[in-house]
Biopython code that builds the backbone (N, CA, C, O; Angstrom):
import numpy as np
from Bio.PDB.StructureBuilder import StructureBuilder

atoms = [
    (1, "MET", "N", (30.629, -28.307, -30.746)),
    (1, "MET", "CA", (30.769, -27.123, -31.562)),
    (1, "MET", "C", (31.005, -25.879, -30.722)),
    (1, "MET", "O", (31.658, -24.940, -31.179)),
    (2, "GLN", "N", (30.487, -25.858, -29.508)),
    (2, "GLN", "CA", (30.660, -24.682, -28.677)),
    (2, "GLN", "C", (32.109, -24.520, -28.230)),
    (2, "GLN", "O", (32.535, -23.418, -27.882)),
    (3, "GLU", "N", (32.863, -25.612, -28.239)),
    (3, "GLU", "CA", (34.254, -25.548, -27.819)),
    (3, "GLU", "C", (35.197, -25.221, -28.970)),
    (3, "GLU", "O", (36.386, -25.004, -28.736)),
    (4, "ALA", "N", (34.716, -25.180, -30.177)),
    (4, "ALA", "CA", (35.577, -24.927, -31.332)),
    (4, "ALA", "C", (36.070, -23.487, -31.340)),
    (4, "ALA", "O", (35.313, -22.551, -31.082)),
    (5, "ASP", "N", (37.354, -23.331, -31.641)),
    (5, "ASP", "CA", (37.924, -21.995, -31.762)),
    (5, "ASP", "C", (37.742, -21.449, -33.169)),
    (5, "ASP", "O", (37.505, -20.255, -33.351)),
    (6, "PHE", "N", (37.853, -22.330, -34.171)),
    (6, "PHE", "CA", (37.733, -21.928, -35.563)),
    (6, "PHE", "C", (36.954, -22.972, -36.341)),
    (6, "PHE", "O", (36.880, -24.136, -35.946)),
    (7, "PHE", "N", (36.375, -22.542, -37.450)),
    (7, "PHE", "CA", (35.680, -23.432, -38.376)),
    (7, "PHE", "C", (36.338, -23.287, -39.741)),
    (7, "PHE", "O", (36.500, -22.176, -40.245)),
    (8, "TYR", "N", (36.714, -24.404, -40.332)),
    (8, "TYR", "CA", (37.351, -24.419, -41.654)),
    (8, "TYR", "C", (36.280, -24.601, -42.711)),
    (8, "TYR", "O", (35.478, -25.532, -42.636)),
    (9, "VAL", "N", (36.263, -23.712, -43.697)),
    (9, "VAL", "CA", (35.278, -23.773, -44.784)),
    (9, "VAL", "C", (36.047, -23.906, -46.101)),
    (9, "VAL", "O", (36.540, -22.908, -46.626)),
    (10, "PRO", "N", (36.157, -25.130, -46.645)),
    (10, "PRO", "CA", (36.885, -25.296, -47.905)),
    (10, "PRO", "C", (36.003, -24.959, -49.107)),
    (10, "PRO", "O", (34.954, -25.569, -49.315)),
    (11, "ILE", "N", (36.438, -24.000, -49.873)),
    (11, "ILE", "CA", (35.746, -23.626, -51.113)),
    (11, "ILE", "C", (36.809, -23.550, -52.201)),
    (11, "ILE", "O", (37.642, -22.643, -52.203)),
    (12, "PHE", "N", (36.776, -24.495, -53.117)),
    (12, "PHE", "CA", (37.787, -24.549, -54.168)),
    (12, "PHE", "C", (37.263, -23.807, -55.386)),
    (12, "PHE", "O", (36.682, -24.406, -56.291)),
    (13, "SER", "N", (37.472, -22.511, -55.397)),
    (13, "SER", "CA", (36.946, -21.694, -56.494)),
    (13, "SER", "C", (37.965, -21.432, -57.589)),
    (13, "SER", "O", (37.603, -20.902, -58.639)),
    (14, "SER", "N", (39.228, -21.784, -57.380)),
    (14, "SER", "CA", (40.236, -21.462, -58.387)),
    (14, "SER", "C", (39.999, -22.199, -59.697)),
    (14, "SER", "O", (40.457, -21.744, -60.746)),
    (15, "CYS", "N", (39.291, -23.331, -59.662)),
    (15, "CYS", "CA", (39.007, -24.051, -60.899)),
    (15, "CYS", "C", (38.023, -23.280, -61.774)),
    (15, "CYS", "O", (37.895, -23.571, -62.964)),
    (16, "MET", "N", (37.332, -22.309, -61.203)),
    (16, "MET", "CA", (36.380, -21.512, -61.984)),
    (16, "MET", "C", (37.078, -20.435, -62.811)),
    (16, "MET", "O", (36.475, -19.905, -63.744)),
    (17, "TYR", "N", (38.322, -20.098, -62.499)),
    (17, "TYR", "CA", (38.969, -18.927, -63.091)),
    (17, "TYR", "C", (39.840, -19.212, -64.313)),
    (17, "TYR", "O", (40.342, -18.267, -64.922)),
    (18, "TRP", "N", (40.038, -20.463, -64.692)),
    (18, "TRP", "CA", (40.942, -20.739, -65.813)),
    (18, "TRP", "C", (40.204, -21.370, -66.962)),
    (18, "TRP", "O", (39.491, -22.341, -66.709)),
    (19, "PRO", "N", (40.294, -20.929, -68.190)),
    (19, "PRO", "CA", (40.934, -19.690, -68.627)),
    (19, "PRO", "C", (40.065, -18.486, -68.262)),
    (19, "PRO", "O", (38.838, -18.563, -68.319)),
    (20, "VAL", "N", (40.686, -17.401, -67.897)),
    (20, "VAL", "CA", (39.991, -16.246, -67.332)),
    (20, "VAL", "C", (38.967, -15.670, -68.299)),
    (20, "VAL", "O", (37.867, -15.307, -67.880)),
    (21, "LEU", "N", (39.291, -15.580, -69.549)),
    (21, "LEU", "CA", (38.385, -14.940, -70.504)),
    (21, "LEU", "C", (37.353, -15.887, -71.086)),
    (21, "LEU", "O", (36.484, -15.455, -71.843)),
    (22, "GLY", "N", (37.426, -17.169, -70.750)),
    (22, "GLY", "CA", (36.485, -18.136, -71.300)),
    (22, "GLY", "C", (35.153, -18.127, -70.575)),
    (22, "GLY", "O", (35.030, -17.607, -69.465)),
    (23, "ALA", "N", (34.166, -18.710, -71.221)),
    (23, "ALA", "CA", (32.857, -18.848, -70.585)),
    (23, "ALA", "C", (32.930, -19.939, -69.528)),
    (23, "ALA", "O", (33.709, -20.884, -69.654)),
    (24, "ALA", "N", (32.135, -19.809, -68.509)),
    (24, "ALA", "CA", (32.155, -20.766, -67.402)),
    (24, "ALA", "C", (31.487, -22.072, -67.803)),
    (24, "ALA", "O", (30.521, -22.091, -68.566)),
    (25, "ASP", "N", (32.026, -23.157, -67.271)),
    (25, "ASP", "CA", (31.433, -24.465, -67.441)),
    (25, "ASP", "C", (30.459, -24.713, -66.294)),
    (25, "ASP", "O", (30.385, -23.925, -65.351)),
    (26, "PHE", "N", (29.720, -25.801, -66.380)),
    (26, "PHE", "CA", (28.805, -26.181, -65.316)),
    (26, "PHE", "C", (29.615, -26.510, -64.063)),
    (26, "PHE", "O", (30.685, -27.097, -64.221)),
    (27, "PRO", "N", (29.218, -26.196, -62.865)),
    (27, "PRO", "CA", (27.944, -25.605, -62.451)),
    (27, "PRO", "C", (27.933, -24.098, -62.642)),
    (27, "PRO", "O", (28.965, -23.435, -62.543)),
    (28, "TYR", "N", (26.772, -23.581, -62.910)),
    (28, "TYR", "CA", (26.606, -22.151, -63.113)),
    (28, "TYR", "C", (26.087, -21.511, -61.837)),
    (28, "TYR", "O", (25.169, -22.029, -61.201)),
    (29, "PHE", "N", (26.668, -20.406, -61.475)),
    (29, "PHE", "CA", (26.250, -19.683, -60.283)),
    (29, "PHE", "C", (25.707, -18.322, -60.699)),
    (29, "PHE", "O", (26.478, -17.408, -60.991)),
    (30, "HIS", "N", (24.412, -18.184, -60.728)),
    (30, "HIS", "CA", (23.736, -16.911, -60.988)),
    (30, "HIS", "C", (24.223, -16.228, -62.260)),
    (30, "HIS", "O", (24.822, -15.155, -62.177)),
    (31, "GLY", "N", (24.000, -16.779, -63.369)),
    (31, "GLY", "CA", (24.404, -16.150, -64.610)),
    (31, "GLY", "C", (24.261, -17.088, -65.788)),
    (31, "GLY", "O", (24.339, -16.670, -66.943)),
    (32, "GLY", "N", (24.053, -18.344, -65.493)),
    (32, "GLY", "CA", (23.876, -19.308, -66.553)),
    (32, "GLY", "C", (25.125, -19.487, -67.386)),
    (32, "GLY", "O", (26.204, -19.034, -67.003)),
    (33, "PRO", "N", (24.986, -20.140, -68.513)),
    (33, "PRO", "CA", (26.146, -20.441, -69.341)),
    (33, "PRO", "C", (26.777, -19.217, -69.987)),
    (33, "PRO", "O", (27.867, -19.319, -70.551)),
    (34, "ASN", "N", (26.130, -18.074, -69.920)),
    (34, "ASN", "CA", (26.689, -16.870, -70.537)),
    (34, "ASN", "C", (27.614, -16.098, -69.600)),
    (34, "ASN", "O", (28.299, -15.177, -70.044)),
    (35, "GLY", "N", (27.649, -16.447, -68.325)),
    (35, "GLY", "CA", (28.502, -15.737, -67.378)),
    (35, "GLY", "C", (29.965, -16.092, -67.563)),
    (35, "GLY", "O", (30.293, -17.235, -67.884)),
    (36, "ASN", "N", (30.853, -15.117, -67.362)),
    (36, "ASN", "CA", (32.282, -15.422, -67.489)),
    (36, "ASN", "C", (32.793, -16.074, -66.210)),
    (36, "ASN", "O", (32.103, -16.094, -65.191)),
    (37, "ARG", "N", (33.988, -16.597, -66.276)),
    (37, "ARG", "CA", (34.518, -17.379, -65.165)),
    (37, "ARG", "C", (34.767, -16.553, -63.908)),
    (37, "ARG", "O", (34.570, -17.051, -62.800)),
    (38, "VAL", "N", (35.189, -15.324, -64.056)),
    (38, "VAL", "CA", (35.459, -14.496, -62.885)),
    (38, "VAL", "C", (34.166, -14.198, -62.131)),
    (38, "VAL", "O", (34.126, -14.296, -60.905)),
    (39, "SER", "N", (33.124, -13.841, -62.846)),
    (39, "SER", "CA", (31.850, -13.564, -62.164)),
    (39, "SER", "C", (31.259, -14.846, -61.588)),
    (39, "SER", "O", (30.629, -14.802, -60.531)),
    (40, "GLN", "N", (31.443, -15.983, -62.252)),
    (40, "GLN", "CA", (30.953, -17.251, -61.716)),
    (40, "GLN", "C", (31.690, -17.623, -60.431)),
    (40, "GLN", "O", (31.066, -18.102, -59.484)),
    (41, "GLY", "N", (33.005, -17.412, -60.382)),
    (41, "GLY", "CA", (33.761, -17.693, -59.165)),
    (41, "GLY", "C", (33.354, -16.782, -58.019)),
    (41, "GLY", "O", (33.254, -17.221, -56.873)),
    (42, "THR", "N", (33.119, -15.519, -58.329)),
    (42, "THR", "CA", (32.659, -14.572, -57.312)),
    (42, "THR", "C", (31.293, -14.974, -56.791)),
    (42, "THR", "O", (31.039, -14.924, -55.588)),
    (43, "ASN", "N", (30.417, -15.370, -57.696)),
    (43, "ASN", "CA", (29.081, -15.790, -57.294)),
    (43, "ASN", "C", (29.113, -17.085, -56.488)),
    (43, "ASN", "O", (28.252, -17.306, -55.637)),
    (44, "MET", "N", (30.104, -17.945, -56.749)),
    (44, "MET", "CA", (30.256, -19.157, -55.946)),
    (44, "MET", "C", (30.554, -18.781, -54.496)),
    (44, "MET", "O", (29.978, -19.359, -53.574)),
    (45, "TRP", "N", (31.459, -17.805, -54.289)),
    (45, "TRP", "CA", (31.768, -17.340, -52.939)),
    (45, "TRP", "C", (30.553, -16.712, -52.284)),
    (45, "TRP", "O", (30.292, -16.962, -51.107)),
    (46, "LEU", "N", (29.803, -15.903, -53.020)),
    (46, "LEU", "CA", (28.603, -15.268, -52.456)),
    (46, "LEU", "C", (27.551, -16.305, -52.069)),
    (46, "LEU", "O", (26.886, -16.166, -51.042)),
    (47, "GLU", "N", (27.402, -17.337, -52.886)),
    (47, "GLU", "CA", (26.442, -18.383, -52.573)),
    (47, "GLU", "C", (26.872, -19.182, -51.334)),
    (47, "GLU", "O", (26.036, -19.537, -50.503)),
    (48, "ALA", "N", (28.165, -19.460, -51.216)),
    (48, "ALA", "CA", (28.664, -20.157, -50.033)),
    (48, "ALA", "C", (28.467, -19.304, -48.782)),
    (48, "ALA", "O", (28.070, -19.819, -47.737)),
    (49, "TRP", "N", (28.744, -18.006, -48.883)),
    (49, "TRP", "CA", (28.552, -17.098, -47.751)),
    (49, "TRP", "C", (27.081, -17.033, -47.346)),
    (49, "TRP", "O", (26.758, -17.034, -46.158)),
    (50, "SER", "N", (26.205, -16.977, -48.324)),
    (50, "SER", "CA", (24.771, -16.949, -48.041)),
    (50, "SER", "C", (24.334, -18.246, -47.361)),
    (50, "SER", "O", (23.538, -18.219, -46.422)),
    (51, "TRP", "N", (24.851, -19.375, -47.833)),
    (51, "TRP", "CA", (24.500, -20.654, -47.225)),
    (51, "TRP", "C", (24.998, -20.713, -45.781)),
    (51, "TRP", "O", (24.277, -21.172, -44.895)),
    (52, "LEU", "N", (26.219, -20.256, -45.541)),
    (52, "LEU", "CA", (26.758, -20.261, -44.187)),
    (52, "LEU", "C", (25.910, -19.421, -43.241)),
    (52, "LEU", "O", (25.636, -19.832, -42.114)),
    (53, "ARG", "N", (25.502, -18.260, -43.694)),
    (53, "ARG", "CA", (24.721, -17.369, -42.835)),
    (53, "ARG", "C", (23.351, -17.949, -42.512)),
    (53, "ARG", "O", (22.822, -17.704, -41.428)),
    (54, "SER", "N", (22.771, -18.705, -43.420)),
    (54, "SER", "CA", (21.414, -19.204, -43.196)),
    (54, "SER", "C", (21.363, -20.616, -42.592)),
    (54, "SER", "O", (20.370, -20.967, -41.955)),
    (55, "HIS", "N", (22.401, -21.425, -42.777)),
    (55, "HIS", "CA", (22.368, -22.815, -42.328)),
    (55, "HIS", "C", (23.358, -23.153, -41.221)),
    (55, "HIS", "O", (23.293, -24.239, -40.645)),
    (56, "HIS", "N", (24.247, -22.262, -40.927)),
    (56, "HIS", "CA", (25.291, -22.550, -39.956)),
    (56, "HIS", "C", (25.107, -21.632, -38.753)),
    (56, "HIS", "O", (25.513, -20.471, -38.806)),
    (57, "PRO", "N", (24.505, -22.123, -37.668)),
    (57, "PRO", "CA", (24.179, -21.250, -36.531)),
    (57, "PRO", "C", (25.406, -20.652, -35.853)),
    (57, "PRO", "O", (25.289, -19.662, -35.130)),
    (58, "TRP", "N", (26.575, -21.235, -36.074)),
    (58, "TRP", "CA", (27.777, -20.729, -35.415)),
    (58, "TRP", "C", (28.375, -19.536, -36.133)),
    (58, "TRP", "O", (29.289, -18.900, -35.608)),
    (59, "TRP", "N", (27.878, -19.213, -37.325)),
    (59, "TRP", "CA", (28.395, -18.062, -38.063)),
    (59, "TRP", "C", (28.174, -16.768, -37.282)),
    (59, "TRP", "O", (29.059, -15.913, -37.234)),
    (60, "ASP", "N", (27.009, -16.622, -36.677)),
    (60, "ASP", "CA", (26.662, -15.384, -35.989)),
    (60, "ASP", "C", (27.293, -15.254, -34.603)),
    (60, "ASP", "O", (27.182, -14.209, -33.962)),
    (61, "ARG", "N", (27.945, -16.302, -34.150)),
    (61, "ARG", "CA", (28.566, -16.237, -32.829)),
    (61, "ARG", "C", (29.558, -15.074, -32.745)),
    (61, "ARG", "O", (29.559, -14.321, -31.771)),
    (62, "PHE", "N", (30.401, -14.934, -33.773)),
    (62, "PHE", "CA", (31.352, -13.824, -33.854)),
    (62, "PHE", "C", (31.281, -13.137, -35.210)),
    (62, "PHE", "O", (32.258, -12.531, -35.649)),
    (63, "GLY", "N", (30.147, -13.223, -35.869)),
    (63, "GLY", "CA", (29.986, -12.589, -37.173)),
    (63, "GLY", "C", (30.867, -13.198, -38.244)),
    (63, "GLY", "O", (31.250, -12.510, -39.190)),
    (64, "GLY", "N", (31.197, -14.479, -38.114)),
    (64, "GLY", "CA", (32.025, -15.161, -39.105)),
    (64, "GLY", "C", (33.517, -14.983, -38.905)),
    (64, "GLY", "O", (34.307, -15.537, -39.669)),
    (65, "ARG", "N", (33.923, -14.222, -37.895)),
    (65, "ARG", "CA", (35.352, -13.979, -37.674)),
    (65, "ARG", "C", (36.102, -15.223, -37.204)),
    (65, "ARG", "O", (37.333, -15.246, -37.236)),
    (66, "ASP", "N", (35.392, -16.243, -36.775)),
    (66, "ASP", "CA", (36.047, -17.474, -36.362)),
    (66, "ASP", "C", (35.978, -18.558, -37.437)),
    (66, "ASP", "O", (36.219, -19.732, -37.153)),
    (67, "HIS", "N", (35.653, -18.171, -38.654)),
    (67, "HIS", "CA", (35.614, -19.096, -39.786)),
    (67, "HIS", "C", (36.808, -18.821, -40.698)),
    (67, "HIS", "O", (37.116, -17.668, -41.000)),
    (68, "ILE", "N", (37.465, -19.871, -41.124)),
    (68, "ILE", "CA", (38.614, -19.755, -42.013)),
    (68, "ILE", "C", (38.172, -20.186, -43.397)),
    (68, "ILE", "O", (37.831, -21.349, -43.614)),
    (69, "LEU", "N", (38.177, -19.248, -44.334)),
    (69, "LEU", "CA", (37.795, -19.507, -45.720)),
    (69, "LEU", "C", (39.065, -19.538, -46.555)),
    (69, "LEU", "O", (39.860, -18.599, -46.520)),
    (70, "VAL", "N", (39.255, -20.609, -47.300)),
    (70, "VAL", "CA", (40.484, -20.802, -48.049)),
    (70, "VAL", "C", (40.200, -20.757, -49.546)),
    (70, "VAL", "O", (39.266, -21.394, -50.034)),
    (71, "SER", "N", (41.009, -20.004, -50.256)),
    (71, "SER", "CA", (40.922, -19.971, -51.718)),
    (71, "SER", "C", (42.305, -20.254, -52.274)),
    (71, "SER", "O", (43.228, -19.460, -52.091)),
    (72, "ALA", "N", (42.448, -21.371, -52.945)),
    (72, "ALA", "CA", (43.724, -21.742, -53.543)),
    (72, "ALA", "C", (43.759, -21.250, -54.985)),
    (72, "ALA", "O", (42.905, -21.617, -55.792)),
    (73, "ASP", "N", (44.734, -20.432, -55.304)),
    (73, "ASP", "CA", (44.883, -19.924, -56.667)),
    (73, "ASP", "C", (46.008, -20.662, -57.360)),
    (73, "ASP", "O", (47.101, -20.825, -56.816)),
    (74, "ALA", "N", (45.721, -21.098, -58.558)),
    (74, "ALA", "CA", (46.730, -21.807, -59.342)),
    (74, "ALA", "C", (47.483, -20.813, -60.216)),
    (74, "ALA", "O", (46.884, -19.910, -60.800)),
    (75, "VAL", "N", (48.773, -20.980, -60.301)),
    (75, "VAL", "CA", (49.615, -20.124, -61.141)),
    (75, "VAL", "C", (50.090, -20.962, -62.314)),
    (75, "VAL", "O", (50.677, -22.028, -62.133)),
    (76, "TRP", "N", (49.839, -20.487, -63.481)),
    (76, "TRP", "CA", (50.203, -21.245, -64.687)),
    (76, "TRP", "C", (51.382, -20.620, -65.349)),
    (76, "TRP", "O", (51.842, -21.109, -66.381)),
]
sb = StructureBuilder()
sb.init_structure("model")
sb.init_model(0)
sb.init_chain("A")
sb.init_seg("    ")
for serial, (resi, resn, name, xyz) in enumerate(atoms, 1):
    if name == "N":
        sb.init_residue(resn, " ", resi, " ")
    sb.init_atom(name, np.array(xyz, "f"), 0.0, 1.0, " ", f" {name:<3s}", serial, name[0])
structure = sb.get_structure()
């Protein structure tokens, strides 16, 4: 791990955003079944970031600047 230049963090949050105005399906991220999809997707990213900071010792090596976070957005 010390020799790694970058860390890839796959987070597929685009499935949380369609349909945009609909209520979110399970899993719920900080809002329960009443949260909308946009806030649930945002909370998914915040939860992943929080997990990385607390469980991944390499995050603090460069403050996360060597981590690649990918978000694929679907266009309908």
